C-alpha positions in Angstrom: 86.2 75.2 5.4 83.7 72.4 4.5 80.0 72.5 5.1 80.0 70.6 8.3 82.7 72.8 9.8 80.6 76.0 9.0 77.5 74.4 10.5 79.4 73.6 13.7 80.9 77.1 13.9 77.4 78.6 13.4 76.0 76.4 16.2 78.8 77.4 18.5 78.3 81.1 17.7 74.5 80.7 18.3 75.1 78.9 21.7 77.9 81.2 23.0 76.8 84.7 21.9 73.0 84.4 21.7 71.7 81.7 24.0 74.3 81.8 26.8 73.6 85.5 27.8 69.9 84.7 28.2 70.7 81.7 30.5 73.3 83.7 32.5 70.9 86.5 33.2 68.2 84.0 34.2 70.6 82.3 36.5 71.6 85.6 38.0 68.0 86.6 38.6 67.3 83.3 40.2 70.4 83.5 42.4 69.8 87.0 43.5 66.1 86.3 44.4 67.4 83.5 46.7 68.7 86.2 49.1 67.3 89.3 50.8 66.8 92.3 48.7 69.9 94.1 47.2 68.4 97.5 48.3 68.3 97.7 52.1 66.7 101.1 51.9 64.7 102.2 49.0 66.0 105.2 47.1 62.5 106.4 46.5 59.0 105.0 46.6 58.8 101.9 44.4 62.4 102.1 43.3 62.5 98.3 43.5 59.9 98.2 40.7 62.3 100.2 38.5 65.0 97.6 39.2 62.5 94.8 38.2 61.5 96.6 35.0 65.2 97.3 34.0 66.3 93.7 34.6 63.3 92.2 32.7 63.8 94.7 29.9 67.4 93.4 29.6 66.1 89.8 29.6 63.5 90.5 26.9 66.2 92.3 24.9 68.5 89.3 25.1 65.6 86.9 24.3 64.5 89.0 21.3 68.2 89.1 20.1 68.4 85.3 20.3 65.2 84.7 18.6 66.0 87.1 15.7 69.1 85.1 15.1 67.6 81.7 15.8 64.3 82.1 14.0 65.1 84.4 11.0 61.8 83.6 9.3 59.7 84.8 12.3 58.1 88.2 12.0 58.9 91.0 14.5 55.4 90.4 15.9 56.1 86.7 16.5 59.4 87.5 18.1 57.9 90.3 20.3 55.1 88.0 21.5 57.4 85.2 22.2 60.0 87.2 24.2 57.3 89.1 26.2 55.7 85.7 27.0 59.0 84.0 27.9 60.4 86.9 30.0 57.0 87.5 31.6 56.6 83.8 32.5 60.1 83.8 33.9 59.1 86.8 36.1 56.0 84.9 37.4 58.2 81.9 38.2 60.7 84.0 40.0 57.9 85.5 42.1 56.7 82.0 43.0 60.3 81.1 43.9 60.5 84.2 46.1 57.4 83.0 47.9 59.4 80.2 49.3 62.4 82.2 50.3 62.6 83.6 53.8 62.6 87.4 53.9 61.2 87.6 50.3 57.6 88.1 49.2 55.6 87.3 46.1 54.2 90.5 44.7 51.7 91.2 41.9 53.3 94.6 41.5 56.7 93.0 40.8 55.1 90.8 38.3 53.5 93.9 36.6 56.9 95.6 36.6 58.5 92.5 35.1 55.9 92.6 32.4 56.3 96.3 31.6 60.1 95.7 31.5 59.6 92.8 29.1 57.5 94.9 26.8 60.1 97.7 26.9 63.0 95.4 26.3 61.4 93.8 23.2 60.5 97.3 21.8 64.1 98.5 22.4 65.5 95.6 20.5 63.0 95.3 17.7 61.9 98.9 17.1 65.2 100.8 17.3 67.3 100.6 14.1 70.6 99.3 15.5 72.8 100.5 12.6 70.9 98.5 10.1 69.8 100.1 6.8 
């Protein structure tokens, strides 16, 4: 395999396995927030905040995973800051989007849950040794 073929394969791998999952989850978040809430009745007080935190933890995890692969020279601190900022900003933009959707509201508590989830997701990816020595 020549050098240009290896480069093309690396680019395809990066796009399919690292970038695409981030965009798919962002699309699913946007799509879901275009409709009434998934939970008709809350399981317990603020259970929707748990859902926000888990979803944005997953988003931050995927962003950190992508940045670790795409920016190998970045420190863990740089990756953590970038993925918390990106996931957090996406959470803010999603809340703004919900402001314009009938039967949805824009909530500062949801933004805070998104931010907490973003921090947790970056910590899970960057601070847990995933089988690496």
